[in-house]
C-alpha positions as CSV (number, residue, x, y, z in Angstrom):
1,M,10.9,-41.1,-99.1
2,T,10.6,-41.6,-95.1
3,A,9.2,-38.5,-93.1
4,T,11.7,-37.2,-90.1
5,R,10.4,-38.3,-87.1
6,R,10.6,-35.2,-84.2
7,P,12.1,-36.6,-81.0
8,R,9.6,-37.0,-78.1
9,W,12.5,-36.1,-75.3
10,P,11.8,-32.0,-74.8
11,W,7.9,-33.1,-74.0
12,V,9.2,-35.7,-72.0
13,V,11.4,-33.3,-69.9
14,F,8.5,-30.5,-69.6
15,G,6.1,-32.8,-68.5
16,A,8.7,-34.1,-65.6
17,V,9.5,-30.5,-64.8
18,L,6.0,-29.6,-64.6
19,G,5.2,-32.7,-62.7
20,L,8.3,-31.4,-59.9
21,V,6.5,-28.0,-59.7
22,L,3.3,-29.3,-59.2
23,I,4.4,-31.7,-56.3
24,A,6.5,-29.0,-54.9
25,S,3.9,-26.2,-54.7
26,A,1.5,-29.3,-53.4
27,S,4.4,-29.7,-50.8
28,F,4.6,-25.7,-50.3
29,V,0.6,-25.3,-49.8
30,V,0.7,-28.0,-47.4
31,V,3.8,-26.9,-45.2
32,R,2.1,-23.7,-45.3
33,L,-1.1,-24.9,-43.9
34,T,-0.2,-26.9,-41.6
35,A,3.1,-25.3,-40.2
36,P,3.0,-24.4,-36.2
37,L,1.3,-21.6,-35.7
38,P,3.2,-18.3,-34.1
39,P,2.8,-17.6,-30.4
40,A,0.3,-15.3,-29.2
41,T,1.6,-11.8,-28.0
42,V,0.6,-11.9,-24.3
43,R,1.2,-9.0,-21.9
44,I,0.0,-8.4,-18.2
45,N,0.5,-5.5,-16.3
46,T,-0.2,-4.8,-12.7
47,A,1.5,-2.7,-10.1
48,A,4.4,-4.0,-7.8
49,T,2.3,-3.8,-4.8
50,F,-1.9,-3.9,-3.7
51,A,-2.8,-2.2,-0.7
52,L,-5.4,-4.3,1.2
53,G,-6.6,-1.9,3.9
54,G,-6.6,-1.6,7.8
55,V,-5.5,0.4,10.4
56,A,-2.2,0.8,12.5
57,P,-2.4,-2.1,15.7
58,G,-2.5,-0.5,18.9
59,T,0.7,-0.1,21.1
60,I,1.6,-3.1,22.5
61,P,2.1,-2.8,26.2
62,V,5.0,-3.0,28.0
63,P,6.4,-3.2,31.7
64,S,8.1,-0.1,33.5
65,R,10.7,-2.2,34.8
66,G,12.7,-4.8,34.7
67,S,12.6,-6.3,30.8
68,F,10.5,-7.7,28.5
69,A,10.3,-9.5,25.0
70,L,7.3,-10.4,22.9
71,S,7.8,-12.2,19.4
72,A,5.0,-13.8,16.7
73,S,5.4,-16.5,14.8
74,T,4.8,-14.3,11.8
75,L,6.3,-10.8,12.4
76,G,9.3,-11.5,14.6
77,T,9.8,-9.4,17.6
78,V,7.1,-7.2,17.7
79,A,7.9,-5.2,21.4
80,S,10.4,-5.1,23.9
81,Y,11.9,-3.1,26.9
82,N,15.5,-3.5,28.1
83,A,15.5,-6.7,26.3
84,T,19.0,-6.4,26.0
85,V,20.5,-6.3,29.4
86,E,21.2,-9.5,31.3
87,R,19.6,-10.4,34.6
88,P,19.1,-13.1,37.1
89,T,16.1,-15.5,35.5
90,G,15.2,-17.5,38.6
91,S,13.9,-20.8,38.0
92,I,12.7,-19.9,33.5
93,A,16.1,-21.5,34.2
94,K,14.7,-25.2,34.8
95,A,13.4,-24.6,31.0
96,M,16.6,-25.1,29.8
97,T,17.2,-28.0,32.1
98,A,14.3,-29.7,30.5
99,L,15.4,-29.3,27.2
100,V,18.8,-30.9,28.4
101,V,17.4,-33.5,29.9
102,L,15.5,-34.8,26.7
103,D,18.2,-34.5,24.9
104,A,19.7,-36.7,27.0
105,L,17.0,-38.7,27.5
106,P,14.8,-38.7,24.3
107,L,10.8,-38.9,25.6
108,A,7.9,-39.2,23.7
109,P,4.7,-37.4,24.2
110,G,2.9,-38.9,27.0
111,A,5.3,-41.5,28.1
112,G,6.9,-42.3,31.1
113,G,10.6,-43.1,30.0
114,P,12.9,-44.6,32.1
115,S,12.7,-44.7,36.0
116,R,15.4,-43.3,38.4
117,T,15.6,-44.5,42.4
118,M,15.9,-41.6,44.8
119,T,19.1,-42.2,47.1
120,A,20.1,-40.8,50.4
121,A,22.1,-37.8,48.1
122,D,18.7,-37.0,46.4
123,V,17.2,-36.6,49.9
124,Q,20.1,-33.8,51.1
125,L,19.3,-32.4,48.2
126,Y,16.1,-32.0,49.1
127,R,17.2,-30.7,52.6
128,Q,19.4,-28.4,51.3
129,A,16.5,-26.9,48.9
130,A,14.2,-26.4,51.8
131,A,17.6,-24.8,53.7
132,E,18.0,-21.9,51.3
133,G,14.3,-21.5,51.6
134,G,13.5,-22.5,47.3
135,S,11.0,-24.6,46.2
136,K,11.3,-28.2,46.6
137,L,9.5,-31.5,46.7
138,P,10.2,-34.2,49.3
139,V,11.8,-37.3,48.4
140,R,12.6,-40.6,50.2
141,A,15.3,-42.6,49.4
142,G,13.9,-45.9,47.5
143,E,11.3,-43.6,45.6
144,V,11.4,-44.9,42.1
145,L,9.9,-42.0,40.1
146,S,9.8,-41.6,36.0
147,E,11.3,-39.5,34.1
148,R,8.0,-38.0,33.0
149,D,7.5,-37.7,37.0
150,L,10.5,-35.9,37.5
151,L,10.2,-33.7,34.6
152,L,6.5,-32.4,35.9
153,A,8.2,-31.8,39.6
154,L,10.9,-29.6,37.9
155,L,8.6,-27.5,35.9
156,L,4.9,-27.4,37.4
157,P,5.7,-27.2,41.2
158,S,9.5,-25.7,40.2
159,A,11.3,-28.3,42.5
160,D,15.1,-26.9,42.7
161,N,16.2,-30.3,44.7
162,I,14.6,-32.1,41.6
163,A,16.6,-30.1,38.9
164,E,19.6,-31.0,40.8
165,S,19.0,-34.7,41.1
166,L,18.2,-34.1,37.2
167,A,21.8,-32.5,36.7
168,V,23.2,-35.9,38.6
169,W,21.5,-38.1,36.3
170,V,21.9,-37.3,32.8
171,S,25.7,-36.1,33.5
172,G,26.8,-37.9,36.8
173,N,27.6,-34.8,38.2
174,R,26.8,-31.5,38.3
175,A,29.6,-29.7,37.1
176,G,29.3,-31.3,33.7
177,F,25.5,-30.7,33.5
178,I,26.0,-27.2,34.0
179,A,28.4,-27.4,31.0
180,R,25.8,-28.8,29.0
181,L,23.3,-26.2,29.7
182,N,25.5,-23.1,28.4
183,A,26.0,-25.5,25.8
184,K,23.0,-25.6,24.4
185,A,22.1,-21.7,25.2
186,A,24.7,-20.9,22.6
187,A,23.6,-23.7,20.4
188,L,20.2,-21.8,20.7
189,G,22.0,-18.4,19.8
190,M,21.3,-17.1,23.2
191,A,24.4,-15.1,23.2
192,H,23.6,-13.0,26.6
193,T,23.6,-16.3,28.8
194,H,25.0,-17.9,31.0
195,Y,24.0,-21.1,33.6
196,D,25.5,-21.1,36.9
197,D,23.3,-23.5,38.2
198,P,20.7,-26.0,37.0
199,S,18.1,-24.8,39.4
200,G,18.3,-20.4,38.7
201,L,18.3,-20.2,42.2
202,S,22.1,-19.1,42.0
203,N,21.8,-15.1,41.0
204,R,24.7,-16.1,38.8
205,T,22.2,-17.7,36.4
206,V,21.4,-14.6,33.8
207,S,20.0,-14.4,30.6
208,T,17.9,-11.5,28.6
209,A,14.7,-11.3,27.7
210,A,15.4,-11.4,24.2
211,D,17.7,-14.5,24.3
212,L,14.9,-15.7,26.6
213,V,12.6,-15.9,23.3
214,L,14.8,-18.5,22.0
215,L,14.4,-20.6,24.5
216,A,10.3,-19.9,24.5
217,K,10.3,-20.9,20.8
218,A,12.9,-24.1,21.5
219,V,10.5,-25.5,24.4
220,M,7.4,-25.2,22.1
221,A,9.6,-27.1,18.8
222,S,9.6,-30.0,21.5
223,P,6.2,-31.7,21.2
224,T,7.0,-33.6,24.7
225,L,8.3,-30.4,26.5
226,A,5.4,-28.3,25.0
227,A,3.0,-30.9,26.5
228,L,4.4,-31.2,29.9
229,V,4.7,-27.6,30.1
230,A,0.9,-26.8,29.6
231,V,-0.4,-29.8,32.2
232,Q,-2.1,-27.6,35.0
233,Q,-2.4,-30.4,37.5
234,A,-0.8,-33.9,38.2
235,S,0.0,-36.7,40.3
236,L,3.5,-39.0,41.3
237,P,3.0,-42.2,42.3
238,D,2.3,-42.2,46.1
239,G,-0.3,-39.7,45.6
240,T,1.5,-36.3,45.5
241,V,-0.3,-33.4,43.5
242,L,1.7,-31.1,41.6
243,R,0.0,-28.0,40.7
244,N,1.5,-26.0,37.8
245,L,2.3,-22.2,39.3
246,D,1.4,-20.6,36.3
247,V,-2.4,-19.7,36.5
248,L,-2.4,-18.2,33.6
249,L,-3.3,-21.9,31.9
250,Q,-6.5,-21.9,34.1
251,R,-8.0,-18.4,32.6
252,Q,-6.3,-17.6,29.3
253,P,-7.4,-19.9,26.1
254,G,-5.0,-20.5,24.3
255,W,-2.2,-19.9,27.0
256,L,0.4,-22.7,26.3
257,G,2.5,-21.9,29.8
258,I,6.3,-22.6,30.3
259,K,8.1,-21.4,33.0
260,T,7.8,-19.1,36.0
261,G,10.5,-18.1,37.9
262,W,10.9,-15.9,41.0
263,T,13.9,-15.1,43.7
264,G,14.6,-11.8,45.7
265,A,17.5,-11.3,43.0
266,A,15.8,-11.4,40.1
267,G,11.9,-10.9,41.0
268,G,9.0,-12.2,39.3
269,C,9.3,-14.0,36.0
270,L,8.0,-15.6,33.3
271,L,8.2,-17.3,30.1
272,F,5.8,-17.9,28.1
273,A,3.6,-18.4,24.7
274,A,0.4,-18.3,23.9
275,R,-1.6,-19.3,20.7
276,R,-5.1,-18.3,18.9
277,S,-6.6,-19.9,15.7
278,Y,-8.5,-17.3,13.1
279,G,-10.9,-17.2,10.4
280,S,-14.1,-20.4,10.0
281,G,-11.8,-23.4,10.0
282,G,-9.5,-22.0,12.8
283,N,-6.9,-23.5,10.4
284,L,-4.7,-19.7,10.5
285,T,-2.9,-19.7,13.6
286,V,-0.7,-17.2,15.2
287,T,1.8,-18.1,18.2
288,V,3.6,-15.3,20.6
289,Y,6.2,-16.0,22.4
290,G,8.2,-13.6,25.3
291,A,9.9,-13.2,28.3
292,V,9.1,-11.0,31.2
293,L,11.8,-10.5,34.0
294,G,12.4,-8.5,37.4
295,Q,8.9,-7.6,37.9
296,P,7.4,-6.7,41.3
297,S,5.0,-8.3,44.0
298,M,1.2,-7.7,43.2
299,T,-1.8,-10.0,44.7
300,A,-3.9,-10.3,41.3
301,P,-4.1,-12.3,39.5
302,D,-2.7,-15.2,41.9
303,P,-3.0,-13.9,45.5
304,A,-1.2,-17.1,46.4
305,H,1.5,-16.1,44.7
306,P,2.1,-12.3,45.1
307,E,5.8,-12.5,43.5
308,L,4.6,-14.1,40.6
309,G,1.6,-11.0,39.9
310,A,3.1,-8.3,38.2
311,A,4.8,-10.6,35.5
312,F,1.4,-12.7,34.7
313,F,-0.4,-9.1,34.6
314,E,2.2,-8.1,31.7
315,A,2.6,-11.2,29.8
316,E,-1.2,-11.9,29.8
317,N,-1.8,-8.1,28.8
318,A,1.0,-7.8,26.3
319,A,-0.2,-11.4,24.4
320,A,-3.8,-10.2,24.2
321,A,-2.9,-7.0,22.7
322,L,-0.8,-8.4,20.1
323,L,-3.2,-12.0,19.4
324,N,-5.7,-9.6,18.9
325,S,-4.6,-7.3,16.5
326,Y,-4.4,-9.6,14.3
327,R,-7.7,-9.8,11.2
328,V,-8.3,-12.1,8.4
329,L,-8.6,-11.0,5.0
330,D,-10.5,-13.2,2.0
331,L,-8.8,-12.5,-1.0
332,S,-11.4,-13.9,-2.8
333,Q,-13.0,-10.9,-2.4
334,S,-9.8,-8.4,-3.3
335,T,-8.8,-8.3,-6.7
336,P,-5.4,-6.6,-7.8
337,P,-6.3,-4.4,-10.8
338,I,-4.6,-5.4,-13.8
339,T,-4.3,-4.3,-18.0
340,G,-3.3,-6.1,-20.7
341,S,-3.6,-8.0,-24.3
342,V,-3.7,-10.9,-26.0
343,S,-3.1,-10.4,-29.5
344,T,-2.2,-12.6,-32.5
345,P,-0.2,-11.9,-36.2
346,W,-3.1,-12.0,-37.7
347,G,-4.9,-9.1,-36.1
348,G,-6.8,-11.3,-32.9
349,F,-7.3,-9.8,-30.0
350,A,-8.6,-10.2,-26.5
351,S,-8.2,-8.0,-23.7
352,V,-7.3,-10.1,-20.0
353,A,-9.0,-10.4,-16.7
354,L,-8.4,-12.3,-13.7
355,L,-10.5,-15.2,-11.8
356,P,-10.7,-15.6,-8.2
357,P,-7.2,-17.1,-6.6
358,D,-6.3,-20.9,-7.0
359,R,-4.8,-20.7,-4.2
360,G,-4.3,-19.1,-0.8
361,G,-7.5,-18.4,0.1
362,P,-8.1,-16.7,3.5
363,M,-4.4,-15.0,5.2
364,L,-4.0,-13.3,8.3
365,A,-2.9,-9.2,8.5
366,R,-1.9,-7.1,11.4
367,G,-2.2,-3.3,10.9
368,P,-2.0,-1.8,6.6
369,A,-1.6,-4.8,5.0
370,T,0.6,-4.7,1.7
371,L,0.8,-7.9,-0.7
372,Q,3.8,-7.9,-3.1
373,L,2.9,-8.5,-6.6
374,S,4.5,-10.1,-9.5
375,V,3.2,-11.5,-13.2
376,S,4.0,-14.8,-15.2
377,S,2.9,-15.0,-18.8
378,F,2.7,-18.4,-20.5
379,E,3.3,-19.1,-23.9
380,S,-0.1,-19.5,-25.8
381,R,-1.2,-20.4,-29.1
382,A,-4.8,-19.6,-30.6
383,P,-7.1,-20.5,-31.4
384,L,-8.0,-20.1,-27.2
385,P,-11.7,-20.6,-26.2
386,G,-12.8,-17.9,-23.9
387,N,-11.3,-18.2,-20.1
388,A,-8.6,-19.7,-21.4
389,Q,-5.5,-19.2,-19.0
390,V,-2.5,-17.2,-20.3
391,G,-0.9,-16.3,-17.4
392,Q,-0.8,-16.3,-13.0
393,L,-0.6,-13.3,-10.8
394,N,1.1,-14.0,-8.2
395,G,0.9,-12.1,-4.6
396,V,2.9,-12.7,-0.9
397,L,1.8,-11.3,2.1
398,N,3.9,-12.5,5.4
399,G,5.1,-15.3,3.7
400,T,2.2,-16.4,2.7
401,K,1.4,-17.0,-1.2
402,V,-1.9,-16.5,-3.1
403,S,-2.5,-16.6,-6.9
404,W,-4.9,-15.5,-9.4
405,R,-5.0,-16.9,-12.7
406,V,-4.9,-14.2,-16.0
407,I,-7.6,-15.0,-18.5
408,V,-8.5,-13.9,-22.0
409,S,-12.0,-12.4,-22.0
410,N,-13.4,-13.9,-25.0
411,A,-12.5,-16.4,-27.5
412,L,-8.9,-15.8,-30.1
413,A,-9.7,-17.5,-33.2
414,G,-6.9,-19.3,-35.6
415,P,-5.9,-17.8,-39.0
416,S,-7.5,-17.9,-42.2
417,W,-6.0,-20.6,-44.8
418,W,-5.0,-17.7,-46.7
419,W,-3.0,-16.0,-44.2
420,K,-1.4,-19.2,-43.2
421,L,-0.5,-19.5,-47.1
422,I,1.5,-16.5,-47.3
423,N,2.6,-16.2,-43.6
424,G,3.4,-19.6,-42.2
């Protein structure tokens, strides 16, 4: 009698299923243990502003007559008096004449540029300036002067006849050049300015102190013209010495000059700029731009030109008061308060702190200063070593930016294998 054999397939199936379960379980464990960890929760809190202290700056002195405007590169308009009243400008107009000449005949700083041979017509322009009682420079027919020579004669001794000669050289005729002057004024936003001549001798050449500050900025934006207006003394090829009428170039450190002006109707006028450096490295600078019109005579600071004395006095005092009102802030010594924490789903916890500024360093301030603050948090995953950066605190003062790194105050460990297995 033959014995009946039990079929083996149930055990085979069972073994296969068990193997699959073990493989799946192992895969599950591997996936859980190697899965990316969820990010930590980063919370950083600070106020919207941080006061850096400082006292209110003193009042900028302004003249009691005429017109005045003063602007700073960091602040815009700082002080003014009758700044929108249209007045004759006198020879301040020659600063615009120089700009228009350089537009037509570009000149590199220090270069001589093209030359012009003076003609009988130029000699006649000199005689006309002498007859009108304006400032002048003698010229001879056949004399050769470079563009640089002519611009120095225009700007330093303020020769009216050279302004007229340059106008004809650039545009071929006086009317065409005057049109260029007015077009340039419009392009600079000088809405209350009109040029009737290239020298400023005409009482119908008018502007406002506010408009002229725009002109001062345009002059200083031209490296060639900025260098020319700062020249204290120069010589022409024939040995004629040209002296700058702006005596503040000699007596006031950081004075950049620009242009003097005077007529009986305009009074004493001065378009000016000055600059000062701050901090141990001198890499923090402020430039001031100003215009003063309609000032009376005063013997100081230039007895030789009393008609410009009050204009010099007002400009010098106002610029000094403004530049003296700045102070350097060392932000490495000022830390805005922050609160916050970094936590992990498995119970890790660390508070946050600030490191010294990454960038910004010393900054300039005038009067009470307030930083505008904002926070950026970074996606962070444990494990995190101590002092790991988890965010950034950003500050802005007068357009200058500074930032601090936000770090964890202690290390944050990763989770246990059991937590990964259960929660991964």
